[in-house]
Legacy VTK file of the C-alpha trace (Angstrom):
# vtk DataFile Version 3.0
C-alpha trace
ASCII
DATASET POLYDATA
POINTS 112 float
25.628 -22.540 14.464
26.086 -19.106 16.127
22.176 -18.629 16.351
22.096 -21.445 18.735
24.615 -20.085 20.641
22.933 -16.542 21.400
19.626 -16.214 23.027
17.881 -14.484 20.489
18.608 -17.345 18.107
15.052 -18.777 18.756
13.384 -15.704 18.585
14.635 -14.899 15.116
13.241 -18.240 13.412
9.683 -17.030 14.575
9.388 -14.233 11.837
8.682 -16.238 8.677
6.766 -13.828 6.846
7.602 -10.342 7.984
10.875 -10.386 7.120
10.032 -11.062 3.324
7.081 -7.931 3.189
7.791 -4.315 2.779
7.532 -2.070 5.990
4.253 -0.314 6.457
6.247 3.300 5.744
7.588 1.693 2.486
3.960 0.990 1.424
3.057 4.393 2.599
5.140 6.109 0.875
4.561 4.186 -2.386
0.731 4.475 -1.874
1.313 8.542 -1.306
3.358 9.100 -4.130
0.861 7.662 -6.353
-1.929 9.743 -4.915
0.034 12.757 -5.419
1.298 12.024 -8.849
-2.354 11.427 -9.715
-3.306 14.825 -8.145
-0.666 16.504 -10.150
-1.626 15.159 -13.474
-5.162 16.013 -12.829
-4.224 19.458 -12.199
-3.343 19.514 -15.771
-5.902 17.706 -17.717
-8.586 15.728 -15.429
-8.193 12.592 -17.481
-4.401 12.461 -17.119
-4.958 11.604 -13.408
-6.926 8.706 -14.641
-3.566 7.243 -15.788
-2.064 6.745 -12.092
-5.498 4.515 -11.298
-4.105 1.390 -13.428
-0.737 1.602 -11.437
-2.627 1.859 -8.511
-4.679 -0.908 -8.706
-1.684 -3.114 -9.796
-0.029 -2.362 -6.488
-3.188 -3.087 -4.591
-4.161 -6.333 -6.102
-0.639 -7.223 -5.104
-1.137 -6.463 -1.640
-4.616 -7.559 -1.321
-3.649 -10.930 -2.586
-1.025 -11.323 -0.233
-3.360 -10.147 2.617
-6.090 -12.158 1.647
-3.964 -15.423 1.362
-5.075 -18.058 3.259
-1.480 -19.190 4.265
0.464 -15.648 3.918
-2.503 -13.573 5.582
-2.993 -14.864 9.031
1.100 -15.310 9.472
1.308 -11.335 8.834
-1.966 -10.967 11.196
-0.214 -13.102 13.818
3.315 -11.597 13.221
2.647 -7.703 12.545
-0.869 -7.561 13.947
-4.346 -6.610 12.744
-3.699 -2.736 13.234
-0.881 -3.493 10.537
-3.424 -4.733 8.128
-5.972 -2.470 8.500
-3.594 0.584 8.023
-2.460 -1.333 4.992
-6.301 -1.542 3.540
-6.443 2.236 4.725
-3.588 3.266 2.464
-4.655 1.011 -0.576
-8.207 2.666 -0.050
-6.892 6.128 0.496
-4.595 6.644 -2.719
-7.537 4.984 -4.961
-9.911 7.680 -3.144
-7.289 10.497 -3.463
-6.504 9.609 -7.117
-10.341 9.347 -8.559
-11.579 12.292 -6.292
-9.032 14.515 -7.862
-9.731 13.118 -11.420
-13.735 13.707 -10.731
-13.888 16.846 -8.768
-11.295 19.534 -10.536
-13.660 22.064 -11.998
-12.697 22.903 -15.263
-11.697 26.751 -16.021
-14.598 28.999 -16.762
-14.850 30.933 -20.180
-15.736 34.276 -20.362
LINES 1 113
112 0 1 2 3 4 5 6 7 8 9 10 11 12 13 14 15 16 17 18 19 20 21 22 23 24 25 26 27 28 29 30 31 32 33 34 35 36 37 38 39 40 41 42 43 44 45 46 47 48 49 50 51 52 53 54 55 56 57 58 59 60 61 62 63 64 65 66 67 68 69 70 71 72 73 74 75 76 77 78 79 80 81 82 83 84 85 86 87 88 89 90 91 92 93 94 95 96 97 98 99 100 101 102 103 104 105 106 107 108 109 110 111
């Protein structure tokens, strides 16, 4: 087998989880797009922005369930590092906070 001959062959076998996980940049783009969508929808009507929160919650639930899994979570920390996991949680929380903030604190237009 070719991987046995190459010196990097055994190193490739060490990555068991992170090759199946999306890159952090892709996760950041996903949550940023959802936050911006919530912001733009809240500009039209404040409650339109609330439509994004279930979508954010669905993606957040899927991500947190992977991070909290007793087998996958420690493997992610071991392979990608604790900073990767912390940034993943920060992206989730920032997207929820950004969408919720703009839904609750957009001032209604003044009349008269």
